[in-house]
C-alpha positions as a Markdown table, in Angstrom:
| # | Residue | x | y | z |
|---|---|---|---|---|
| 1 | Met | 95.7 | -180.1 | 58.6 |
| 2 | Ser | 98.3 | -182.7 | 59.4 |
| 3 | Met | 97.4 | -185.7 | 61.5 |
| 4 | Ser | 99.2 | -186.7 | 64.7 |
| 5 | Glu | 100.9 | -190.1 | 64.8 |
| 6 | Gln | 98.1 | -191.3 | 67.1 |
| 7 | Glu | 95.4 | -190.3 | 64.5 |
| 8 | Leu | 97.4 | -191.9 | 61.7 |
| 9 | Arg | 97.6 | -195.2 | 63.7 |
| 10 | Gln | 93.9 | -195.0 | 64.3 |
| 11 | Leu | 93.3 | -194.5 | 60.6 |
| 12 | Phe | 95.6 | -197.3 | 59.7 |
| 13 | Thr | 93.8 | -199.8 | 62.0 |
| 14 | Ser | 90.3 | -198.8 | 61.1 |
| 15 | Ala | 91.0 | -198.6 | 57.4 |
| 16 | Ser | 92.7 | -202.0 | 57.4 |
| 17 | Met | 89.7 | -203.6 | 59.2 |
| 18 | Gly | 87.3 | -201.8 | 56.8 |
| 19 | Gln | 89.2 | -203.2 | 53.8 |
| 20 | Val | 88.8 | -206.8 | 55.1 |
| 21 | Ala | 85.1 | -206.2 | 55.8 |
| 22 | Tyr | 84.4 | -204.8 | 52.3 |
| 23 | Arg | 86.3 | -207.7 | 50.7 |
| 24 | Ala | 84.3 | -210.3 | 52.6 |
| 25 | Trp | 81.0 | -208.5 | 51.7 |
| 26 | Ala | 82.0 | -208.4 | 48.0 |
| 27 | Thr | 82.5 | -212.2 | 48.1 |
| 28 | Gln | 79.1 | -212.7 | 49.6 |
| 29 | Ala | 77.5 | -210.4 | 47.2 |
| 30 | Arg | 78.8 | -212.4 | 44.3 |
| 31 | Arg | 77.5 | -215.6 | 45.8 |
| 32 | Glu | 74.1 | -213.9 | 45.9 |
| 33 | Arg | 74.5 | -212.7 | 42.3 |
| 34 | Arg | 74.5 | -209.1 | 43.3 |
| 35 | Phe | 77.4 | -208.3 | 41.0 |
| 36 | Asn | 77.1 | -204.5 | 40.8 |
| 37 | Ile | 76.9 | -204.4 | 44.6 |
| 38 | Ala | 80.0 | -206.6 | 44.7 |
| 39 | Arg | 81.8 | -204.2 | 42.3 |
| 40 | Leu | 80.9 | -201.3 | 44.7 |
| 41 | Phe | 82.3 | -203.3 | 47.7 |
| 42 | Asp | 85.4 | -204.0 | 45.7 |
| 43 | Ala | 85.9 | -200.3 | 45.0 |
| 44 | Leu | 85.3 | -199.3 | 48.6 |
| 45 | Cys | 87.7 | -202.1 | 49.7 |
| 46 | Glu | 90.4 | -200.6 | 47.4 |
| 47 | Ala | 89.7 | -197.1 | 48.8 |
| 48 | Arg | 90.1 | -198.3 | 52.4 |
| 49 | Gly | 93.2 | -200.2 | 51.5 |
| 50 | Ala | 94.8 | -197.1 | 49.9 |
| 51 | Arg | 94.0 | -195.0 | 53.0 |
| 52 | Ala | 95.4 | -197.7 | 55.3 |
| 53 | Met | 98.6 | -197.9 | 53.3 |
| 54 | Arg | 99.1 | -194.1 | 53.2 |
| 55 | Ala | 98.6 | -193.9 | 56.9 |
| 56 | Phe | 101.0 | -196.8 | 57.5 |
| 57 | Ile | 103.7 | -195.1 | 55.4 |
| 58 | Gln | 103.2 | -191.8 | 57.2 |
| 59 | Thr | 103.8 | -193.4 | 60.6 |
| 60 | Gly | 107.2 | -194.6 | 59.4 |
| 61 | Gly | 106.0 | -198.2 | 59.1 |
| 62 | Val | 107.8 | -198.8 | 55.8 |
| 63 | Gly | 111.6 | -198.9 | 55.5 |
| 64 | Asn | 114.0 | -200.6 | 53.2 |
| 65 | Thr | 113.3 | -204.3 | 52.6 |
| 66 | Pro | 115.8 | -205.6 | 55.2 |
| 67 | Ala | 114.2 | -203.4 | 57.8 |
| 68 | Asn | 110.7 | -204.5 | 56.7 |
| 69 | Val | 111.7 | -208.2 | 57.0 |
| 70 | His | 113.1 | -207.6 | 60.4 |
| 71 | Ala | 109.8 | -205.9 | 61.5 |
| 72 | Ala | 107.8 | -208.7 | 60.0 |
| 73 | Leu | 109.8 | -211.4 | 61.8 |
| 74 | Asn | 109.6 | -209.5 | 65.2 |
| 75 | Gly | 105.8 | -209.0 | 64.9 |
| 76 | Asn | 104.6 | -205.6 | 63.9 |
| 77 | Glu | 102.0 | -205.1 | 66.8 |
| 78 | Pro | 100.0 | -201.9 | 66.9 |
| 79 | Glu | 99.5 | -200.1 | 70.1 |
| 80 | Ala | 96.1 | -200.2 | 71.8 |
| 81 | Ile | 94.1 | -197.4 | 70.4 |
| 82 | Val | 90.5 | -196.1 | 70.4 |
| 83 | Met | 88.8 | -197.6 | 67.4 |
| 84 | Gln | 87.3 | -195.4 | 64.7 |
| 85 | Arg | 84.4 | -196.2 | 62.3 |
| 86 | Ile | 85.7 | -198.8 | 59.8 |
| 87 | Thr | 83.2 | -198.6 | 56.9 |
| 88 | Gly | 81.0 | -195.9 | 55.4 |
| 89 | Thr | 83.5 | -193.3 | 56.5 |
| 90 | Ser | 83.0 | -190.8 | 53.7 |
| 91 | Glu | 80.0 | -189.0 | 52.3 |
| 92 | Arg | 80.6 | -190.6 | 48.9 |
| 93 | Ser | 80.8 | -194.1 | 50.3 |
| 94 | Arg | 77.6 | -193.6 | 52.3 |
| 95 | Glu | 75.8 | -192.2 | 49.3 |
| 96 | Leu | 76.8 | -195.2 | 47.1 |
| 97 | Leu | 75.9 | -197.7 | 49.9 |
| 98 | Gly | 72.6 | -195.9 | 50.3 |
| 99 | Arg | 71.8 | -196.7 | 46.6 |
| 100 | Ala | 72.7 | -200.4 | 47.3 |
| 101 | Ala | 70.4 | -200.4 | 50.3 |
| 102 | Thr | 67.5 | -199.1 | 48.2 |
| 103 | Ala | 68.0 | -201.7 | 45.5 |
| 104 | Leu | 68.2 | -204.5 | 48.1 |
| 105 | Ala | 64.9 | -203.2 | 49.7 |
| 106 | His | 63.4 | -204.2 | 46.3 |
| 107 | His | 65.1 | -207.6 | 46.4 |
| 108 | Arg | 67.5 | -206.9 | 43.5 |
| 109 | Asp | 71.0 | -205.8 | 42.5 |
| 110 | Leu | 71.8 | -202.3 | 41.5 |
| 111 | Tyr | 70.8 | -201.5 | 37.9 |
| 112 | Ala | 73.4 | -200.2 | 35.5 |
| 113 | Ser | 71.5 | -196.9 | 35.5 |
| 114 | Glu | 72.0 | -196.6 | 39.3 |
| 115 | Ile | 75.7 | -197.0 | 39.5 |
| 116 | Gly | 78.4 | -196.1 | 36.9 |
| 117 | Asp | 82.0 | -197.0 | 36.5 |
| 118 | Leu | 84.0 | -196.4 | 39.7 |
| 119 | Phe | 87.5 | -195.1 | 40.0 |
| 120 | Val | 89.6 | -195.2 | 43.1 |
| 121 | Cys | 92.7 | -193.2 | 43.7 |
| 122 | Thr | 95.4 | -195.6 | 44.8 |
| 123 | Thr | 97.2 | -192.9 | 46.6 |
| 124 | Cys | 94.5 | -191.5 | 48.9 |
| 125 | Gly | 91.5 | -193.7 | 48.3 |
| 126 | Glu | 89.2 | -190.9 | 46.9 |
| 127 | Thr | 86.4 | -192.6 | 44.9 |
| 128 | Arg | 84.9 | -191.1 | 41.8 |
| 129 | Glu | 82.0 | -192.3 | 39.6 |
| 130 | Gly | 81.2 | -191.9 | 35.9 |
| 131 | Glu | 84.1 | -190.6 | 33.8 |
| 132 | Leu | 87.6 | -190.2 | 35.1 |
| 133 | Val | 88.6 | -186.6 | 34.2 |
| 134 | Gly | 91.6 | -184.8 | 35.6 |
| 135 | Ala | 93.8 | -185.4 | 38.7 |
| 136 | Cys | 92.4 | -186.6 | 42.0 |
| 137 | Pro | 90.7 | -183.7 | 43.7 |
| 138 | Gln | 92.0 | -184.7 | 47.1 |
| 139 | Cys | 95.7 | -185.5 | 46.6 |
| 140 | Gly | 96.4 | -184.5 | 43.0 |
| 141 | Ala | 97.3 | -188.0 | 41.8 |
| 142 | Val | 97.1 | -188.3 | 38.0 |
| 143 | Pro | 94.2 | -190.3 | 36.4 |
| 144 | Glu | 96.6 | -193.1 | 35.4 |
| 145 | Ser | 97.2 | -193.9 | 39.1 |
| 146 | His | 93.5 | -194.7 | 39.7 |
| 147 | Lys | 92.2 | -198.3 | 39.8 |
| 148 | Arg | 89.1 | -198.9 | 37.7 |
| 149 | Phe | 86.0 | -200.8 | 38.6 |
| 150 | Leu | 84.2 | -200.8 | 35.3 |
| 151 | Thr | 80.7 | -202.2 | 34.7 |
| 152 | Ile | 81.8 | -204.2 | 31.7 |
| 153 | Glu | 84.6 | -205.8 | 33.7 |
| 154 | Ala | 82.4 | -206.6 | 36.7 |
| 155 | Met | 82.6 | -210.4 | 35.9 |
| 156 | Gly | 86.4 | -210.4 | 35.3 |
| 157 | Thr | 89.0 | -209.5 | 32.7 |
| 158 | Leu | 89.8 | -212.9 | 31.1 |
| 159 | Gly | 90.5 | -212.8 | 27.4 |
| 160 | Pro | 89.1 | -215.3 | 24.8 |
| 161 | His | 91.9 | -217.8 | 25.2 |
| 162 | Ala | 91.6 | -218.0 | 29.0 |
| 163 | Ile | 87.8 | -218.3 | 28.8 |
| 164 | Met | 88.0 | -221.1 | 26.2 |
| 165 | His | 90.7 | -222.9 | 28.2 |
| 166 | Ala | 88.6 | -222.9 | 31.4 |
| 167 | Leu | 85.4 | -224.0 | 29.6 |
| 168 | Glu | 87.2 | -226.8 | 27.8 |
| 169 | His | 88.5 | -228.2 | 31.1 |
| 170 | Thr | 85.3 | -228.1 | 33.2 |
| 171 | Glu | 84.1 | -231.5 | 32.1 |
| 172 | Ser | 87.4 | -233.3 | 32.8 |
| 173 | Thr | 87.5 | -231.6 | 36.2 |
| 174 | Leu | 84.0 | -232.8 | 37.0 |
| 175 | Arg | 84.8 | -236.4 | 35.9 |
| 176 | Ala | 88.0 | -236.5 | 37.9 |
| 177 | Met | 86.3 | -235.1 | 41.0 |
| 178 | Leu | 83.5 | -237.7 | 40.9 |
| 179 | Glu | 85.5 | -240.7 | 39.8 |
| 180 | Ser | 84.9 | -243.7 | 42.1 |
| 181 | Val | 82.6 | -241.7 | 44.4 |
| 182 | Asp | 79.7 | -243.7 | 45.7 |
| 183 | Asp | 76.2 | -242.9 | 44.5 |
| 184 | Ala | 75.1 | -242.4 | 48.1 |
| 185 | Ile | 77.7 | -239.6 | 48.5 |
| 186 | Leu | 76.8 | -238.1 | 45.1 |
| 187 | Ser | 73.1 | -237.9 | 46.2 |
| 188 | Ala | 73.7 | -236.9 | 49.8 |
| 189 | Pro | 72.7 | -233.3 | 50.7 |
| 190 | Gly | 75.3 | -230.9 | 52.1 |
| 191 | Pro | 75.1 | -229.2 | 55.5 |
| 192 | Asn | 71.7 | -227.8 | 56.4 |
| 193 | Asp | 70.2 | -229.7 | 53.4 |
| 194 | Thr | 72.1 | -227.8 | 50.8 |
| 195 | Pro | 72.2 | -229.2 | 47.2 |
| 196 | Ser | 74.0 | -232.5 | 46.6 |
| 197 | Leu | 76.9 | -233.0 | 44.2 |
| 198 | Lys | 74.4 | -234.3 | 41.5 |
| 199 | Glu | 72.3 | -231.2 | 41.8 |
| 200 | Val | 75.3 | -228.9 | 41.4 |
| 201 | Ile | 76.3 | -230.8 | 38.2 |
| 202 | Gly | 72.8 | -230.5 | 36.9 |
| 203 | His | 72.8 | -226.8 | 37.7 |
| 204 | Leu | 76.0 | -226.3 | 35.8 |
| 205 | Asn | 74.3 | -228.0 | 32.8 |
| 206 | Asp | 71.3 | -225.7 | 33.1 |
| 207 | Met | 73.6 | -222.6 | 33.3 |
| 208 | Asn | 75.5 | -223.8 | 30.2 |
| 209 | Phe | 72.2 | -223.7 | 28.2 |
| 210 | Val | 71.6 | -220.2 | 29.4 |
| 211 | Phe | 75.1 | -219.1 | 28.4 |
| 212 | Cys | 74.8 | -220.7 | 25.0 |
| 213 | Glu | 71.5 | -219.0 | 24.4 |
| 214 | Arg | 72.9 | -215.6 | 25.3 |
| 215 | Ala | 76.1 | -216.1 | 23.3 |
| 216 | Arg | 74.1 | -217.1 | 20.2 |
| 217 | Leu | 71.9 | -214.0 | 20.6 |
| 218 | Ile | 74.9 | -211.7 | 20.9 |
| 219 | Leu | 76.6 | -213.3 | 17.9 |
| 220 | Asp | 73.4 | -213.4 | 15.6 |
| 221 | Thr | 71.8 | -210.1 | 16.5 |
| 222 | Asp | 73.0 | -206.5 | 16.5 |
| 223 | His | 73.1 | -205.2 | 20.1 |
| 224 | Pro | 70.3 | -207.4 | 21.4 |
| 225 | Glu | 68.6 | -206.9 | 24.8 |
| 226 | Leu | 69.3 | -209.9 | 27.0 |
| 227 | Pro | 66.5 | -211.3 | 29.1 |
| 228 | Ser | 66.5 | -209.6 | 32.5 |
| 229 | Ala | 65.2 | -212.7 | 34.3 |
| 230 | His | 67.8 | -214.4 | 36.5 |
| 231 | Pro | 69.2 | -217.7 | 35.2 |
| 232 | Pro | 67.9 | -220.9 | 36.9 |
| 233 | Lys | 69.0 | -221.0 | 40.6 |
| 234 | Leu | 70.7 | -224.0 | 42.2 |
| 235 | Thr | 67.5 | -224.7 | 44.2 |
| 236 | Ala | 65.7 | -225.5 | 41.0 |
| 237 | Ala | 68.1 | -228.5 | 40.3 |
| 238 | Ser | 66.6 | -230.8 | 43.0 |
| 239 | His | 65.2 | -233.2 | 40.4 |
| 240 | Tyr | 68.8 | -234.1 | 39.5 |
| 241 | Arg | 69.3 | -235.8 | 42.9 |
| 242 | Lys | 67.5 | -239.0 | 41.8 |
| 243 | Arg | 69.1 | -239.2 | 38.3 |
| 244 | Asp | 72.1 | -241.4 | 37.4 |
| 245 | Val | 75.3 | -239.3 | 37.5 |
| 246 | Arg | 76.5 | -240.8 | 34.2 |
| 247 | Ala | 73.4 | -239.4 | 32.5 |
| 248 | Ile | 73.9 | -236.0 | 34.1 |
| 249 | Leu | 77.6 | -235.9 | 33.0 |
| 250 | Asn | 76.7 | -237.0 | 29.5 |
| 251 | Ala | 74.1 | -234.3 | 29.2 |
| 252 | Phe | 76.7 | -231.8 | 30.3 |
| 253 | His | 79.2 | -233.2 | 27.8 |
| 254 | Glu | 76.7 | -232.7 | 24.9 |
| 255 | Ser | 75.7 | -229.2 | 25.8 |
| 256 | Arg | 79.4 | -228.1 | 26.5 |
| 257 | Ile | 80.5 | -229.5 | 23.1 |
| 258 | Glu | 77.8 | -227.5 | 21.4 |
| 259 | Cys | 78.9 | -224.4 | 23.3 |
| 260 | Leu | 82.6 | -224.8 | 22.5 |
| 261 | Leu | 81.9 | -225.4 | 18.8 |
| 262 | Met | 80.0 | -222.1 | 18.7 |
| 263 | Leu | 82.8 | -220.2 | 20.4 |
| 264 | Arg | 85.9 | -221.8 | 18.9 |
| 265 | Gly | 87.7 | -219.7 | 16.3 |
| 266 | Leu | 85.7 | -216.5 | 17.0 |
| 267 | Thr | 87.5 | -213.3 | 16.1 |
| 268 | Ser | 88.3 | -210.6 | 18.6 |
| 269 | Ala | 85.6 | -208.5 | 17.1 |
| 270 | Ala | 83.1 | -211.3 | 17.7 |
| 271 | Trp | 84.0 | -211.5 | 21.4 |
| 272 | His | 83.5 | -207.8 | 21.7 |
| 273 | Arg | 80.1 | -207.8 | 20.1 |
| 274 | Thr | 77.8 | -205.9 | 22.5 |
| 275 | Ala | 74.4 | -206.5 | 24.1 |
| 276 | Ser | 72.2 | -204.6 | 26.5 |
| 277 | His | 71.3 | -205.9 | 30.0 |
| 278 | Val | 69.1 | -204.1 | 32.5 |
| 279 | Ile | 71.4 | -204.8 | 35.4 |
| 280 | Tyr | 74.8 | -204.6 | 33.7 |
| 281 | Gly | 74.1 | -202.0 | 31.0 |
| 282 | Glu | 76.1 | -202.4 | 27.8 |
| 283 | Ile | 78.1 | -205.6 | 27.9 |
| 284 | Asn | 79.9 | -207.9 | 25.4 |
| 285 | Leu | 80.5 | -211.6 | 24.9 |
| 286 | Leu | 83.7 | -211.4 | 26.9 |
| 287 | His | 81.6 | -210.2 | 29.9 |
| 288 | Gln | 79.3 | -213.2 | 29.6 |
| 289 | Gly | 82.3 | -215.6 | 29.1 |
| 290 | Asn | 83.9 | -214.3 | 32.4 |
| 291 | Trp | 80.5 | -214.6 | 34.1 |
| 292 | Met | 80.3 | -218.3 | 33.1 |
| 293 | Val | 83.9 | -219.1 | 34.0 |
| 294 | Asn | 83.6 | -217.5 | 37.5 |
| 295 | His | 80.3 | -219.2 | 38.1 |
| 296 | Glu | 81.7 | -222.6 | 37.3 |
| 297 | Arg | 84.9 | -222.2 | 39.2 |
| 298 | Thr | 82.9 | -221.1 | 42.3 |
| 299 | His | 80.8 | -224.2 | 42.2 |
| 300 | Leu | 83.7 | -226.5 | 41.4 |
| 301 | Ile | 85.5 | -225.4 | 44.6 |
| 302 | Glu | 82.3 | -225.9 | 46.6 |
| 303 | Met | 81.9 | -229.4 | 45.1 |
| 304 | Ala | 85.5 | -230.3 | 46.0 |
| 305 | Gln | 84.8 | -229.2 | 49.6 |
| 306 | Leu | 81.5 | -231.0 | 49.8 |
| 307 | Arg | 83.0 | -234.2 | 48.4 |
| 308 | His | 85.8 | -234.1 | 51.0 |
| 309 | Asp | 83.4 | -233.3 | 53.9 |
| 310 | Leu | 81.0 | -236.2 | 52.9 |
| 311 | His | 83.9 | -238.6 | 52.7 |
| 312 | Val | 85.2 | -237.5 | 56.2 |
| 313 | Ala | 81.6 | -237.9 | 57.6 |
| 314 | Cys | 81.4 | -241.5 | 56.4 |
| 315 | Gly | 84.9 | -242.5 | 57.5 |
| 316 | Lys | 86.5 | -242.3 | 54.1 |
| 317 | Gly | 88.5 | -239.2 | 54.6 |
| 318 | Gln | 91.7 | -241.0 | 53.7 |
| 319 | Ile | 90.6 | -241.0 | 50.0 |
| 320 | Asp | 91.6 | -237.3 | 49.7 |
| 321 | Asp | 94.8 | -237.6 | 51.7 |
| 322 | Asn | 97.0 | -237.7 | 48.6 |
| 323 | Arg | 94.7 | -236.1 | 46.1 |
| 324 | Glu | 96.1 | -233.2 | 43.9 |
| 325 | Asp | 94.3 | -230.0 | 43.2 |
| 326 | Leu | 91.8 | -230.9 | 40.5 |
| 327 | Ile | 90.8 | -227.3 | 39.6 |
| 328 | Gly | 94.0 | -225.3 | 39.8 |
| 329 | Glu | 94.3 | -221.6 | 38.9 |
| 330 | Arg | 94.8 | -222.2 | 35.2 |
| 331 | Leu | 93.6 | -218.7 | 34.4 |
| 332 | Asn | 95.7 | -215.6 | 33.4 |
| 333 | Glu | 93.8 | -212.3 | 33.2 |
| 334 | Gly | 93.8 | -211.0 | 29.6 |
| 335 | Glu | 95.2 | -214.2 | 28.2 |
């Protein structure tokens, strides 16, 4: 049954809002280390985005590029419409979200046995789980037009070169970020007594040891089972607040050098050696490398913001007035 223009505009508006909601929830799930739930939110975000785009096209919202630029310049304002439900709109999405709710009731992420690889049709937003076989049952789009949200790629799709490049530059980024920063600022807690800059550096060092341990296990053992326990949390780094920042940075330097020596020169086969994890299922060293890079980048951005906010709070905001981006993108997927 075809939809009226009014219904299409309702769908476009609700699906667009749902897409933003899922994207925001995925970001928060990653902050809480719920990476399988984040992957689910990413897939549902893609599904809502596909439905929004399809509805927008069907209302005549897309013309040639000159017409689209004209519409953009003149403000493409939707008419006032009655809102529809923006998330959990299909039986499939509600069933998947129900699994996530059950896992969270037990204070954990979804296990690999509880959610498989997800595939979203980029034409209509239909979501499938497990293996992708045949055309989309809703719109007939071929398997090749589906977007994949694979368990083994939940942490990212960076290749060995990009992973090494990022890991090699973390220390110089830290030192540049903390250069000439007063010890009082380095030790000062963030808003609502969140960890200080010193504690975050110490936490990065703690996580480096965990990553090295896992990498060594993967490289030295045939398909090992990785520890299911969570790595040390940031809240466990409070003892770093009273330590000298030079000692913390030197400790990070030593552990990172050891890590890089272990990884440098590895073959593609070595990076693809597999391990088993109760949450992520069968993973490889690339998965763990992406996990480490994403973890460090997230904290580096948080540190840059905390550094700036603390300088502003003590009247030294001008220090950052002409400062360049110390982190940069620097990463190309698959590189």
